[in-house]
NUDRENVEX-296568 format. One record per residue (C-alpha): residue in one letter; x, y, z; residue number from 1. Coordinates in nm, 4 decimals. Layout:
<sites>
+-----+----------+----------+----------+-----+
| res |        u |        v |        w |   n |
+-----+----------+----------+----------+-----+
|   A |        X |        Y |        Z | NUM |
...
+-----+----------+----------+----------+-----+
</sites>
This chain:
<sites>
+-----+----------+----------+----------+-----+
| res |        u |        v |        w |   n |
+-----+----------+----------+----------+-----+
|   M |  -0.6996 |  -3.9413 |   3.1076 |   1 |
|   G |  -0.8701 |  -4.0372 |   2.7859 |   2 |
|   G |  -1.1879 |  -4.1236 |   3.0056 |   3 |
|   G |  -1.1724 |  -3.7727 |   3.1542 |   4 |
|   Q |  -1.1268 |  -3.6063 |   2.7825 |   5 |
|   S |  -1.4300 |  -3.8486 |   2.6889 |   6 |
|   G |  -1.6562 |  -3.7222 |   2.9604 |   7 |
|   L |  -1.6277 |  -3.3745 |   2.8685 |   8 |
|   S |  -1.8555 |  -3.4140 |   2.6189 |   9 |
|   S |  -2.0726 |  -3.7584 |   2.6384 |  10 |
|   G |  -1.9512 |  -3.9032 |   2.9935 |  11 |
|   R |  -2.2434 |  -3.9642 |   3.2382 |  12 |
|   N |  -2.0352 |  -3.7555 |   3.4940 |  13 |
|   G |  -1.8601 |  -3.5075 |   3.2572 |  14 |
|   L |  -1.9084 |  -3.0969 |   3.2111 |  15 |
|   G |  -2.1730 |  -3.1844 |   2.9291 |  16 |
|   Q |  -2.3956 |  -3.2956 |   3.1892 |  17 |
|   L |  -2.3963 |  -3.0083 |   3.4203 |  18 |
|   P |  -2.7424 |  -2.7915 |   3.3602 |  19 |
|   E |  -2.6853 |  -2.5095 |   3.1491 |  20 |
|   S |  -2.7182 |  -2.2466 |   3.4296 |  21 |
|   C |  -2.4351 |  -2.3434 |   3.5776 |  22 |
|   V |  -2.2278 |  -2.3930 |   3.2538 |  23 |
|   A |  -2.3047 |  -2.0351 |   3.2084 |  24 |
|   M |  -2.1613 |  -1.9181 |   3.5082 |  25 |
|   I |  -1.8255 |  -2.0816 |   3.4219 |  26 |
|   V |  -1.8777 |  -1.9263 |   3.0832 |  27 |
|   G |  -1.9249 |  -1.5763 |   3.1746 |  28 |
|   R |  -1.5697 |  -1.5730 |   3.3425 |  29 |
|   L |  -1.4247 |  -1.6149 |   2.9988 |  30 |
|   S |  -1.3184 |  -1.3292 |   2.7011 |  31 |
|   P |  -1.5532 |  -1.3216 |   2.4284 |  32 |
|   P |  -1.3337 |  -1.5019 |   2.2039 |  33 |
|   E |  -1.2785 |  -1.7684 |   2.4409 |  34 |
|   I |  -1.6694 |  -1.8262 |   2.4580 |  35 |
|   C |  -1.6919 |  -1.8279 |   2.0895 |  36 |
|   K |  -1.4612 |  -2.1149 |   2.1137 |  37 |
|   L |  -1.5750 |  -2.3115 |   2.3642 |  38 |
|   A |  -1.9435 |  -2.3262 |   2.2014 |  39 |
|   E |  -1.8249 |  -2.5561 |   1.9625 |  40 |
|   V |  -1.7234 |  -2.8414 |   2.2600 |  41 |
|   N |  -2.0626 |  -2.9287 |   2.3048 |  42 |
|   E |  -2.4412 |  -2.8513 |   2.2807 |  43 |
|   A |  -2.4261 |  -2.7318 |   2.6946 |  44 |
|   F |  -2.1406 |  -2.4977 |   2.6409 |  45 |
|   Y |  -2.3161 |  -2.3804 |   2.3237 |  46 |
|   G |  -2.6391 |  -2.3185 |   2.5006 |  47 |
|   A |  -2.4637 |  -2.1387 |   2.7510 |  48 |
|   S |  -2.3166 |  -1.9197 |   2.5119 |  49 |
|   L |  -2.6492 |  -1.7961 |   2.3894 |  50 |
|   S |  -2.7519 |  -1.7147 |   2.7207 |  51 |
|   D |  -2.8135 |  -1.3002 |   2.7695 |  52 |
|   F |  -2.6802 |  -1.3443 |   3.1519 |  53 |
|   V |  -2.3284 |  -1.4246 |   2.9992 |  54 |
|   W |  -2.2938 |  -1.1487 |   2.7229 |  55 |
|   E |  -2.4600 |  -0.8819 |   2.9466 |  56 |
|   T |  -2.1347 |  -0.9044 |   3.1402 |  57 |
|   K |  -1.9700 |  -0.8297 |   2.8490 |  58 |
|   L |  -2.1293 |  -0.5043 |   2.7413 |  59 |
|   P |  -2.0226 |  -0.1948 |   2.8138 |  60 |
|   S |  -2.1604 |  -0.0486 |   3.1869 |  61 |
|   N |  -2.3256 |   0.2029 |   3.0126 |  62 |
|   Y |  -2.5174 |  -0.0142 |   2.7262 |  63 |
|   E |  -2.8439 |   0.0729 |   2.8397 |  64 |
|   F |  -2.7928 |   0.4210 |   2.7520 |  65 |
|   L |  -2.6760 |   0.2920 |   2.4204 |  66 |
|   V |  -2.9983 |   0.1244 |   2.3724 |  67 |
|   E |  -3.1636 |   0.4075 |   2.4238 |  68 |
|   K |  -2.9626 |   0.6774 |   2.2454 |  69 |
|   L |  -2.9762 |   0.6146 |   1.8667 |  70 |
|   F |  -2.7392 |   0.8253 |   1.6577 |  71 |
|   H |  -2.8368 |   0.9103 |   1.3049 |  72 |
|   Q |  -2.4794 |   1.0317 |   1.1804 |  73 |
|   S |  -2.2554 |   0.8594 |   1.4533 |  74 |
|   E |  -2.1607 |   0.4639 |   1.5006 |  75 |
|   I |  -2.0848 |   0.2535 |   1.8189 |  76 |
|   W |  -1.9478 |  -0.0661 |   1.8380 |  77 |
|   V |  -1.7794 |  -0.2724 |   2.0844 |  78 |
|   D |  -1.4175 |  -0.3903 |   2.0698 |  79 |
|   R |  -1.4339 |  -0.7820 |   2.0230 |  80 |
|   R |  -1.1136 |  -0.8375 |   2.2178 |  81 |
|   S |  -1.1060 |  -0.6219 |   2.5046 |  82 |
|   G |  -1.4906 |  -0.5495 |   2.5267 |  83 |
|   K |  -1.4627 |  -0.1970 |   2.5017 |  84 |
|   M |  -1.7101 |   0.0526 |   2.3625 |  85 |
|   C |  -1.5732 |   0.2728 |   2.0179 |  86 |
|   M |  -1.7559 |   0.5191 |   1.8507 |  87 |
|   A |  -1.7499 |   0.7040 |   1.5158 |  88 |
|   I |  -1.9073 |   1.0475 |   1.4074 |  89 |
|   S |  -1.9634 |   1.0719 |   1.0461 |  90 |
|   W |  -1.8348 |   1.4209 |   0.8586 |  91 |
|   K |  -2.2145 |   1.4846 |   0.8063 |  92 |
|   G |  -2.2583 |   1.5266 |   1.2010 |  93 |
|   M |  -1.9904 |   1.7870 |   1.2034 |  94 |
|   R |  -1.9954 |   2.2043 |   1.1549 |  95 |
|   I |  -1.7669 |   2.2747 |   0.8316 |  96 |
|   T |  -1.6809 |   2.5741 |   0.6595 |  97 |
|   G |  -1.8578 |   2.6059 |   0.2940 |  98 |
|   I |  -1.9446 |   2.2433 |   0.3071 |  99 |
|   D |  -2.2818 |   2.2764 |   0.1137 | 100 |
|   D |  -2.0542 |   2.5156 |  -0.1535 | 101 |
|   R |  -1.9702 |   2.2797 |  -0.4250 | 102 |
|   R |  -1.6915 |   2.5462 |  -0.5398 | 103 |
|   Y |  -1.5227 |   2.4152 |  -0.2451 | 104 |
|   W |  -1.6325 |   2.0616 |  -0.1378 | 105 |
|   N |  -1.7621 |   1.7727 |  -0.2831 | 106 |
|   H |  -1.9888 |   1.4784 |  -0.1297 | 107 |
|   I |  -1.8555 |   1.1417 |  -0.2722 | 108 |
|   S |  -1.9813 |   0.8122 |  -0.2582 | 109 |
|   T |  -1.7893 |   0.5272 |  -0.1245 | 110 |
|   H |  -1.7008 |   0.1990 |   0.0428 | 111 |
|   E |  -1.4204 |   0.3213 |   0.2085 | 112 |
|   S |  -1.6035 |   0.5078 |   0.4861 | 113 |
|   R |  -1.8354 |   0.3000 |   0.7310 | 114 |
|   F |  -2.0878 |   0.5879 |   0.6653 | 115 |
|   N |  -2.0595 |   0.5373 |   0.2863 | 116 |
|   A |  -1.9962 |   0.8745 |   0.2086 | 117 |
|   I |  -1.6536 |   1.1037 |   0.2588 | 118 |
|   A |  -1.6222 |   1.4974 |   0.2131 | 119 |
|   Y |  -1.3439 |   1.6096 |  -0.0679 | 120 |
|   L |  -1.1953 |   1.9074 |  -0.0038 | 121 |
|   K |  -1.1351 |   2.0728 |  -0.3559 | 122 |
|   Q |  -0.9938 |   2.4276 |  -0.2332 | 123 |
|   V |  -1.0373 |   2.6819 |   0.0293 | 124 |
|   W |  -0.8317 |   2.9607 |   0.2502 | 125 |
|   W |  -1.0009 |   2.9039 |   0.5971 | 126 |
|   L |  -1.0392 |   2.5476 |   0.6899 | 127 |
|   E |  -1.2460 |   2.4747 |   1.0110 | 128 |
|   V |  -1.4215 |   2.1567 |   1.0954 | 129 |
|   G |  -1.5686 |   2.1024 |   1.4537 | 130 |
|   G |  -1.8226 |   1.9123 |   1.6246 | 131 |
|   E |  -1.9641 |   1.8037 |   2.0002 | 132 |
|   L |  -2.1366 |   1.4996 |   2.1780 | 133 |
|   E |  -2.2915 |   1.4922 |   2.5119 | 134 |
|   F |  -2.2769 |   1.1069 |   2.6175 | 135 |
|   N |  -2.2823 |   0.8634 |   2.9199 | 136 |
|   F |  -1.9000 |   0.7338 |   2.8315 | 137 |
|   P |  -1.7894 |   0.4224 |   3.0595 | 138 |
|   A |  -1.5081 |   0.5138 |   3.3028 | 139 |
|   G |  -1.1916 |   0.4996 |   3.1497 | 140 |
|   T |  -0.9277 |   0.7343 |   2.9180 | 141 |
|   Y |  -1.0337 |   0.7889 |   2.5503 | 142 |
|   S |  -0.8675 |   0.8834 |   2.2142 | 143 |
|   L |  -1.0048 |   1.0597 |   1.9583 | 144 |
|   Y |  -0.8816 |   1.0882 |   1.6043 | 145 |
|   F |  -0.9525 |   1.2269 |   1.2617 | 146 |
|   R |  -0.9819 |   1.0201 |   0.9749 | 147 |
|   L |  -0.8225 |   1.1923 |   0.6904 | 148 |
|   Q |  -0.6905 |   1.1233 |   0.3389 | 149 |
|   I |  -0.4645 |   1.3277 |   0.1347 | 150 |
|   G |  -0.5903 |   1.2840 |  -0.2177 | 151 |
|   K |  -0.8913 |   1.1118 |  -0.3817 | 152 |
|   S |  -0.9265 |   0.7345 |  -0.4245 | 153 |
|   S |  -1.1148 |   0.5596 |  -0.6854 | 154 |
|   R |  -1.0985 |   0.2347 |  -0.8662 | 155 |
|   S |  -0.9380 |   0.1980 |  -1.2202 | 156 |
|   R |  -1.1130 |  -0.0141 |  -1.5107 | 157 |
|   F |  -0.9608 |  -0.3143 |  -1.3571 | 158 |
|   G |  -1.0713 |  -0.2795 |  -1.0374 | 159 |
|   R |  -0.7568 |  -0.1541 |  -0.8703 | 160 |
|   R |  -0.7772 |   0.1111 |  -0.6311 | 161 |
|   V |  -0.5801 |   0.4138 |  -0.7217 | 162 |
|   C |  -0.5511 |   0.7681 |  -0.5782 | 163 |
|   N |  -0.5627 |   1.0875 |  -0.7629 | 164 |
|   T |  -0.3013 |   1.3542 |  -0.5998 | 165 |
|   D |  -0.3609 |   1.6425 |  -0.8764 | 166 |
|   G |  -0.5467 |   1.8357 |  -0.6597 | 167 |
|   V |  -0.3635 |   1.8183 |  -0.3590 | 168 |
|   H |  -0.1610 |   2.1495 |  -0.2191 | 169 |
|   G |  -0.1009 |   2.3589 |   0.0722 | 170 |
|   W |  -0.0655 |   2.0957 |   0.3299 | 171 |
|   D |   0.3055 |   2.1411 |   0.3249 | 172 |
|   R |   0.3063 |   2.5026 |   0.4098 | 173 |
|   K |   0.1597 |   2.5099 |   0.7938 | 174 |
|   P |   0.0416 |   2.2356 |   0.9994 | 175 |
|   V |  -0.2820 |   2.1625 |   1.0696 | 176 |
|   R |  -0.4479 |   2.2252 |   1.4510 | 177 |
|   F |  -0.6611 |   1.9543 |   1.6250 | 178 |
|   Q |  -0.8268 |   2.0332 |   1.9609 | 179 |
|   V |  -1.0163 |   1.8516 |   2.1781 | 180 |
|   S |  -1.2162 |   1.9584 |   2.5571 | 181 |
|   A |  -1.4376 |   1.7850 |   2.7757 | 182 |
|   S |  -1.6900 |   1.9628 |   3.0158 | 183 |
|   N |  -1.5090 |   1.8301 |   3.3172 | 184 |
|   G |  -1.1958 |   2.1272 |   3.2368 | 185 |
|   Q |  -0.9811 |   1.8680 |   3.0219 | 186 |
|   H |  -0.8423 |   2.0049 |   2.7120 | 187 |
|   A |  -0.5843 |   1.8952 |   2.4462 | 188 |
|   V |  -0.4117 |   2.1062 |   2.1713 | 189 |
|   S |  -0.1838 |   1.8876 |   1.9003 | 190 |
|   Q |  -0.0508 |   1.9827 |   1.5460 | 191 |
|   C |   0.1225 |   1.8078 |   1.2468 | 192 |
|   Y |   0.1706 |   1.8424 |   0.8860 | 193 |
|   L |  -0.0659 |   1.6181 |   0.6455 | 194 |
|   K |   0.1874 |   1.4392 |   0.4095 | 195 |
|   Q |   0.0428 |   1.0678 |   0.3979 | 196 |
|   A |  -0.0577 |   1.0959 |   0.0367 | 197 |
|   G |  -0.3020 |   0.7805 |  -0.1091 | 198 |
|   N |  -0.4257 |   0.5981 |   0.2498 | 199 |
|   W |  -0.6598 |   0.6960 |   0.4970 | 200 |
|   V |  -0.4594 |   0.8025 |   0.8194 | 201 |
|   C |  -0.6039 |   0.8682 |   1.1766 | 202 |
|   Y |  -0.4802 |   1.1824 |   1.2931 | 203 |
|   H |  -0.4475 |   1.1711 |   1.6826 | 204 |
|   A |  -0.6035 |   1.5052 |   1.8539 | 205 |
|   G |  -0.6488 |   1.4528 |   2.1598 | 206 |
|   N |  -0.7385 |   1.2222 |   2.4697 | 207 |
|   F |  -0.9855 |   1.2741 |   2.7313 | 208 |
|   T |  -1.0598 |   1.0613 |   3.0923 | 209 |
|   V |  -1.4084 |   0.9658 |   3.2163 | 210 |
|   E |  -1.4223 |   0.8745 |   3.5863 | 211 |
|   N |  -1.8349 |   0.8401 |   3.6160 | 212 |
|   H |  -2.0359 |   0.6950 |   3.3422 | 213 |
|   H |  -2.3419 |   0.8043 |   3.5313 | 214 |
|   I |  -2.2533 |   1.1677 |   3.4381 | 215 |
|   P |  -2.2720 |   1.3041 |   3.0619 | 216 |
|   M |  -1.9661 |   1.4184 |   2.9415 | 217 |
|   K |  -1.9689 |   1.7061 |   2.6562 | 218 |
|   V |  -1.6950 |   1.6696 |   2.4387 | 219 |
|   K |  -1.5709 |   1.9321 |   2.1571 | 220 |
|   F |  -1.3471 |   1.8964 |   1.8791 | 221 |
|   S |  -1.2049 |   2.0715 |   1.5939 | 222 |
|   L |  -0.9498 |   2.0631 |   1.3086 | 223 |
|   T |  -0.8525 |   2.3997 |   1.1634 | 224 |
|   Q |  -0.5782 |   2.5616 |   0.9021 | 225 |
|   I |  -0.6897 |   2.8933 |   0.9223 | 226 |
|   D |  -0.3475 |   3.0477 |   0.7787 | 227 |
|   C |  -0.5089 |   3.2817 |   0.4833 | 228 |
|   T |  -0.1684 |   3.3233 |   0.3186 | 229 |
|   H |  -0.2417 |   3.0130 |   0.0694 | 230 |
|   P |  -0.4867 |   2.8098 |  -0.0303 | 231 |
|   K |  -0.5108 |   2.4156 |   0.0548 | 232 |
|   G |  -0.7486 |   2.1297 |  -0.1031 | 233 |
|   G |  -0.7013 |   1.7670 |  -0.2224 | 234 |
|   L |  -0.8282 |   1.6244 |   0.1524 | 235 |
|   C |  -1.1209 |   1.3495 |   0.2142 | 236 |
|   L |  -1.2660 |   1.3912 |   0.5201 | 237 |
|   D |  -1.4478 |   1.0776 |   0.6979 | 238 |
|   S |  -1.5207 |   1.0810 |   1.0438 | 239 |
|   V |  -1.4011 |   1.1422 |   1.3773 | 240 |
|   V |  -1.3310 |   0.8150 |   1.5902 | 241 |
|   I |  -1.3264 |   0.7711 |   1.9479 | 242 |
|   C |  -1.1736 |   0.4747 |   2.1451 | 243 |
|   P |  -1.0193 |   0.3604 |   2.4717 | 244 |
|   C |  -0.6615 |   0.4125 |   2.4528 | 245 |
|   E |  -0.5725 |   0.0468 |   2.5080 | 246 |
|   V |  -0.7293 |  -0.0422 |   2.1882 | 247 |
|   A |  -0.6137 |   0.2962 |   1.9612 | 248 |
|   D |  -0.2996 |   0.1370 |   1.8619 | 249 |
|   C |  -0.5088 |  -0.0303 |   1.5849 | 250 |
|   L |  -0.5827 |   0.2548 |   1.4347 | 251 |
|   K |  -0.2310 |   0.3948 |   1.3586 | 252 |
+-----+----------+----------+----------+-----+
</sites>
């Protein structure tokens, strides 16, 4: 048995002596984390792990579309465990009531956003945030979330993260309403009170299902609180996140 283990890396008849193309076919059947671990075994596996053939099978079915379609205010990544595609859309790519009026909103630079900036709502009576995109999603069911924070975070002089909630008001009076609709007729509505102050929270707006990745899917989404009986403020808006349902638990 000891001789068999030695042959794995240096024996005359071990796996280390197989042609790289054969090793690549073996490696191609593994998950991305397994491929990375196996690449440390010997030079043959390391070389195979660099093969385009191996990683092409791990890419989303619409990867050619992703390469061609570049986003200014969006980011796309592949979940390293599942190999599924995820997407984030910056608040800069949305329609937001009064966003350019500094009486109502501030634009704040921060490392807490993958886009390095957030929108901070000081106060409004009527809040509407909406957006849409058209995209060739890989087949599957997706969840859409709004990434929000009650309160404005900053760093103390000692570098500790602190959150100022002095400007927070109005969110306990009426719930926020979320909507998601897709071009194939799907529609989801949900609502909730924004209660968790001091931390970024991904609020679930709804799900949609894609059956054919060759057909572009247009998705519309919105966040509203339009009860004008009271003002509301102290809300940070970062982005909308879209990911397959099976990897959505990491956002909760």
